[in-house]
N, C-alpha and C positions, 0 to 999 in steps of 0.2 A: 069287334077288331081294331079297335079306338085300344083300347088296354095292351092290346099285341104290338103296337106302335112303338109305345116308348122302352118294352123291352128290349124288342130289336135292334134297336136305335144302339141305346146302352151296349149289347153284345158287340155287334160291328164297333162301336170306340173301341172296348175292350180287346176285340183283333187287332185292330189299327195299332193301339198302341201298344198291344206284344209284340206287334211286326215288327211297327220301329224301335222296340228295345233291342228285338231281336238283332236286328238289320246296327243297330249303332253299333252290339257285341262284337257284330263282322266286319263292320269298317273299324271299328280299336283293334282287332284282332290282326288284322292286316292293311294296316295301312301303315304309313313310314312315320315311324318316331321323326320327330326334331329337333327332340333335347339335344343339347349341344355337350360334352365330355369336359370335365375340367383338364384342360389341359398341362395344367403347371404337378397336381394333383397327376395325370396320367404320364407326365416324366420325372414324376419322384424328385418335384423342384419343390426344397423350401426356404431354398434365398435367392436374392437378389441379381446376388453375382453368379450361384450356380448356372452349369451350361452342361447338360444329359446331353451326352455323348451317345450318337448310334453307329458301330463301327460295323463296317460290312454291309450287314443284314439285322444287326442285330441291337438292344439299347445297352447298353453293358454298365454295372452297376456303379461303375468309380464316374465323377463328373468331373470338368473341366469349369475352370472360374475366370468371370472376365473384368479385368484393371482395366481403367483408361481406356479404354477401346480394342485393348489386348488380350487375346487367348491363353490361358497358362495350362499344364497338367502338373498331376502333383509328380515328385519323382517318382513312386513305385509304380504310376500308372506308368509313365513315361518306358521304365523300364519293363513291366510288364508287353508293351503291346508297341514301343517303337523301337527301342536303342537302350541295349545295359550298359553303351561304356559314358553315362551323364554319371559324374560322380562329385560327392563334393563335402567338402572339408569342413564338417560342423568347430571345429577349432578355429581355422583362421578365414571361415566365415568365406570361401569359395566355391564353384561349381565350376570342373575340369572336363575337360572333354579331349582323349587321347587316341590320336589318331598316330597309321605308324611312324611318323617323321617328326609328330607336333604335337604341343601339349597348349588347348584351348582354354585361355585360363577368365574370368571373369568374376570379384565381388561379389556377393548376394546383396540384391538389391539398388544395381546400378545399370547404367545402356553402358561401360564400360568394356573392353576384351583385352586381350590380350594374346596373339600366337604367333610362339618363341620369344618372349618378350616384346615385342610393334606394336604400341598401343592402337586402340581401333574403338569407332564408337559404333553401337549400331543403331540408335537415333530412337529406339524405346527401352522398356527395364527387362533385360536377359530373363532376371530369376529372382526371387521373393523369400520370405518367412511368415510362418505364421507360426503362434505358439498357443497351447491351451493345455493350461497345468503343465505337466510338467513331457507332454510332446509337441517338439517343434517341427513343421513340415514344410516343404523346402516345394517351388513351384516353379516351374520352367516355361519357357514362353516358347509357345506350340510350333511360331516360327525358328526359333532358335531351335529346335528341335530338330528340324527339314529343312537346316541347313545342312545336317549330317546325316538324313535319313529319308529314305523317298518313301512318300505318302500324299495322301491329300487330304484338303476339311474345307468346308465351307459354315458357317455360319449363320443361323435364321434365327429370330428372333417372335414373340411373344407364344410362346415362353423361349428362349436362350436354349438355342439346342444348336450339337453342328454333325455334319453327316461327315464320317471317316472313313478313307478308304485306305487299305496296308497293301490291298489284292485285286488284279483287276481280271477275272476269269468271267469268261461267259455267262450269261445270264438269258432267262426270258423278259422277253416285257412288252408291252399292249398297249395300245392305245387308248382312251374313255371317248365311249361313239356317244354321249349323250352329257347333258349335266345331270353330275350324282352327286351322291357323298358317297366316304372310305368312314367306314365308323369301328368301334374299336373292338366292337365282334361279330361273328356274322349273323344274322340276323336285324329285321328289318326296325325292330324293336333295339335296339343297341345304339349308346349314343353316338352324335360325330364328332367325330373330329375334325375335320374341316370338307369342305364341299371342292367336289371336283369337277374341274367343265371341260366338254368337250374338245377332243384332240389332244389332253394332257395325257403326256406318255408314265406308266407305273411301272416299277418291276416284280413279276409273276415270283412270288414266293412258294406259293403252295394251292395250287387246285384243286374242287373240289368239287361233290356236286351242283350245290347252285351256285355256291361263295367261294371266291378267289381272298388266299390272303396276299396281302400287295406292299410294295411303299414308293411312296410317294418321294418326289425329285427333294422333298424339305425335309427329308428325313423323317415322317409320316409315318407309321405301320400299321395296317387297318387290316379292314376288309370290304369288300365292292361285291356287287351281283355279278356275275359269269354273263348277263347279258348286255352289259354294258363296256364289256370288251371288243375288240374288233383290234385288224392286222399284227398279231399274236407273230413275234418273231424274236428269233438270236440275234442278242448284242455284244459283241466285244469291248468293252471301253480301252480309252488308250489309257497304256502305263504310267504311272511316275517315273520319268528315269532322268532328273538332275542330275544326282548323289550318285555318282561314280562307285561303287563298292573301292576301297582302301586295297594297296595290294599291299602288305606282308612277306616281305624277301624272308628269306631263311636259309640260314648254313648246315641244315639235317645234310649229312654227305650223303652220299650217290652209291655203296654197299655199308652191311651190317657193320656197326662198332661192339668194342666190347672196353667197357671202363671198370676200373677196379678201382676201387676208394682205398687212399692211403692214410693209416691213420698217424694224424702226425701232432704231438700235445703238447713238443715245443719246438724251440729251433733247431736242435740238437737233435729233431725225430727225423728231419731233412735228411742224417743222416742215412738212414736204413732205407731208401729209395735203390741201390743195387741189391742190398739183399732182397728186398719185397716182387723184384723182377725180374731176381734169378734165371729163374723156373717160368717165368709168364711172356711165354712165344707169341701166346695169340691176342697180346692188350694191347689196344691203340688208343684208350687212355685214361692215364693217371689224375685221379682227383683227389690230392692231398687237402687234409682238412684242415686250413692255414688259417679265417678268417672266422669270428663268433659275433656277435653283438657284446660291445662292453657293455654300454652303457646306453639311458634313455635320451638322450642327444643326438645317437649317431654313427658314435665311432665305436672301429672294428677292433679288435685285439685283431694282432698278423704274424702268421711266422714264415712269410713266402720268402721264396731266394732266387733269384735270378741265375744263381750256376743250378740249382737245383732241375728250374725251366729248360738250361744251356741241356743238363748233363741229361735227361729225360726227354730233349730231343736230338742229340747224339743217337739215341735209342730207339729213337723214330715213331717217339709216345709224344701224342698232344698231350696239357697242360690245360687241367680243368681246377682250377683252385675253387672250395666246399667255403660258400659262407652260411653257417650256421647259427641259432636263435638257443641253443642250448649250451651248447661246454664251456664257454666262459662262465655260466653261470652255475654250474655243476661241478667246478672247480674253484672259484672262489669264494662261490657261497652268498655271493654278489646279485641284488636283485637287477632283473632286466625286464622292464614290460613292452613284450611287443606291437601291442596295439597304441600304450603313446608314441613309440614309433614310428609307426608304420600312418597314423589318422592324423599324423599333421603334416601339410607339407613341405613344409621347411624342415623338417628335421628327415622326413622321408627323402626330402632332393639332399640333405644335408650324410645323409646314409650312401643315397649312393653315390654321391662325387666320389666319398671314399674310398668304395668299393673301384671303379672307375682307374682309381687315382694308384689304387695299390696291384692292379688289375697291370695298368704301361711299367708300372717302376720293376715288374721281373718278368714282364714279357711274356705271362701265361696267354693261355688259346683259346680260352670260355672260364667259365662263370657257373658254378652249379650253385643253384640256392635248398637251401635246406632245414628251410621255418617246419619243425615238427609238434613248433607250440600255440599255433594257430587256432582260432575260436570263431563259433560262429560271430562272436559280434565285432571281430576284426577282420571278417574272412573279403570282404568288400574292397579295404583297405591295402591287405596282404595283392590282388589282385592289379590294384592300382600301381601299386608299388611293383609290383612284374610288367604293368605298360610301359612305365615312365623308365622301368630300368633296358625293357628291351629296344626303348629308341637309342639309348647310347651305347648298345652293344652291336647293334646297327654300326652304331657310324666306327665303331672303332673294331668291326669288324671279328668280333668275339664270340662265339658259339655261348646262347642262354638255356641252358638246365634247370630244371625243376623237379623236387623228389617229393612226392607223395606217400601218406598211406596207402595201402590197397581201397576203392573205393566202392564208400556204401553212400545209403541215403542221409545218415546219420554225420557228413564228414561232404557235404556236396556243396558245401561253400568255398572248397580250394578249386570250386568250379574247372575241370579237366577239360571241356569247353573250348572257353576262353583262352586256357594255355596252349592248349594246344594251336590255339591261333597264334597267338604271341610269341611263345617262345620256340627252338630249333628241337628240343628235347621234351617229351614231358617222361620221368622216371617214376614208374608204380615200386616200390621198396615191395616185396612177393613175399616178404617174411613177414614175424613177428606175429601169425595167426594165433597162437599162446607166449607170451613173453612173461615176464620174473613176474610182472605181478599177479597172473592167473591166478584162478582160485580154481584150476581145474587140470591136470598135466592132458598137454595135448602135442601135435606135429607145430613146430615153428613153420613149415612149408608145406602142407599138401596137395598134393596135387590138382586139387578138388576147387581149393583156395586161392591158387595160383595162377589154374583157368579160369575161375568167377572175375578175378582181380583185369589180368589181361580183356575179359570181353566186356565187362562194362567202361573199361579205358576204352578200347579200339569204336565203343558205339558214339562217343567223343569228342577224337583226338585222330586224328592218321593216322594210317598203322606205321607207315615209315617216320613217323614222330615218336614213336614208343620203345620205350625200354624198359623189359621187364629185371630187374636186379634178386638175381640169387642170393641165398644164404649162404655164406662157407663156415657153417657153424651150426651146431644142432645143443640142444639141451635133455640131460638127465635129470628126472625128475624123481624126486625121494617122496612119497605119501604116508604120514604118517598120522593115525584113526584120521580127523579130518582136515588135518595139514599138508599146504602141498605146498612147498620149494622145489626150485630148482637152480640148474646152476649150467653155463653155459659152457661150451668145449667148441673147439677148432674138432674141422671137418678131419685135418689129419690126426687130432690125437683119439679119434673114437675108438679105433683099434684096442687102443690100451684101457681106456676106461671100461668096453666091453671083457677083457683079459681080468680088473682087476677088480668086476664087481662077479664074475662069471657068468656072463648072460652068451645066446648065443642067439642070433638075430634071423629071421626070415623073414621072404616079402610078403610085404601087407601093400595089396591089389590095390585097396580103395584108399589110402594115402598116396598110391606110387613110393611106397619107403621099403625100406627092411625096420623091421622091429623088435626089438629086446626084452625081456622082461625077468625080474626076479625078486623075489620074496626074502627077503633075512631077517631073522629075530621081529618078526611082526610086519617091516616095515616094505611097503613096494617099493623097486627101481623100476624106471620106464624108458625108455628114449625110441623116437625115433631118429633115424638118423638118415641123415646128409652125407651122398659120398659119389663114387662117379653113377651108380646105376640111378639114383634117383638126380641128383641132375639132370640123366641124360632123359627119362623122362619131362622134364621141366622144359628140356630144348624143342623136344621136338612137340611138346604142345604151342613153345613159343612159335616155331616155325608155320604151323598151320595157319598163323596170322603173319604171319608178314611182318613182324615185327622189326626196330630200326637198327636192332640190336638186344645186346646184353648186359647188365653189368652186374657186378661182386660186391659186399659187405662180406667180409675184409679183406687186403692185399696181407697173405702172411699168415693165414691160417687153412691155407688148404694144401692136398698135395699136388705135389708137380706134376701127377697124371690130370689131372682135372683137364689141363692146359686144350692136353691134346683130343678129348672131349667137347668141348669149343670148340678148337680148332674147324670139327668136323661144321657145328652150325654155324660159323662164319659162313663157311664155303660153300654150304648149300647154296 
């Protein structure tokens, strides 16, 4: 018996030790971890002056920066989330903001700013720049952005982060019933972001079976157990409405209009006014190609004539002078760089001054901008040019219209949405689907091409501001082996082309045009015809979108009967 006692004691000790070990594992498994998360890592902060941005209920990848107690966004962040009308002139180191009536200007890295020339001091640096290698990044003070944009923000420390709201929709909130912690993930072993005190209010983002994804008032997004939530309710925050949206007044007409471009290549071209309008009974606006960029200083070539305007007015026509970026260069061979002209504020302003002077001198009614050499690099400068020009046009009572290629993703820098705000009319040149340089034969303006252009435009521009331009021309295509060439012909000359080549046309439902082809001596000739029937199909599509009217390139190319077709459209 005595020998059995030590064995029994040993067994009991083993059981006790095993139970203790098992209990410790159970406790370890179900007890709350006190490990603290690295908040700098959590908020992806790698530099002392970086400020993490929590936008609405999501931490975004962009960062703000703290400089001398002022919070700044880089310009790309401002454009993406807040306001895309802030513009940097990197040539003259200026930050500009344009309203319907004013241009606010501040030199980069200063407190000073001007509103239409009147100097003021903000009391803090409004912007600054940083250069790394060949890249310069511009930053704008959050409070400066806030002067022109409705949003709220609050900055918190350790680490630096800011809660930003640009929307104020109804949300679910709850109170914390007892002290607990918000954790990185749902689970008692997940690291703690911070402690939560009883009665603290949190925003409910996603409620699961036992854990809830929440956001604290200081921008911590994490998880808390459902059992610590009480008084769950809906709450609608007070929106920020300090900034009243600007009103862009417009000279858009209250009925459909018809614009005809008049090709004027010299002063003597003005003498053809009577000829090109002789049959144009439906024309309401004539747009002579009077002005062209002449040099990189912002000067313009001009064929403007006050007597032309007077004659046009006597015919009941408005005159919208065309300003283009290609005719002077094409005619003289001299290089004109649109980017150079538009990217510097001084040059851009000089150009606008010249345009306005020319408009006042001849008494014309509107300005038609036809810049066809805009690249992605110069897109933002082109839009700023339109903003600034639109102020002067409103002051002078001039209609501002802008010509555009059919919109696609690759030319989105023409920014139809902003054009639709600042301009009176946005004109889609609904042609050149296939053009002189095309590597395949095809229609100049098939109906699907026209419809697609209109559809994508009215998605961004009010329909009553949209004008679709028709081609008063077509192309005869010549295909020899792999070589494709074409020649443009006026609508009025199509019948003679068909007779010359012995072609017979048939209606093509797919393109909405009459089509003809013939092969002679191994060479194929093809033509997609613009005629009264194809024009009618296009006008019917335009009518279905309730557009502001129609335009045509160019006067003098059309048969007289087309004006009756256009008259029917205008009267609908």
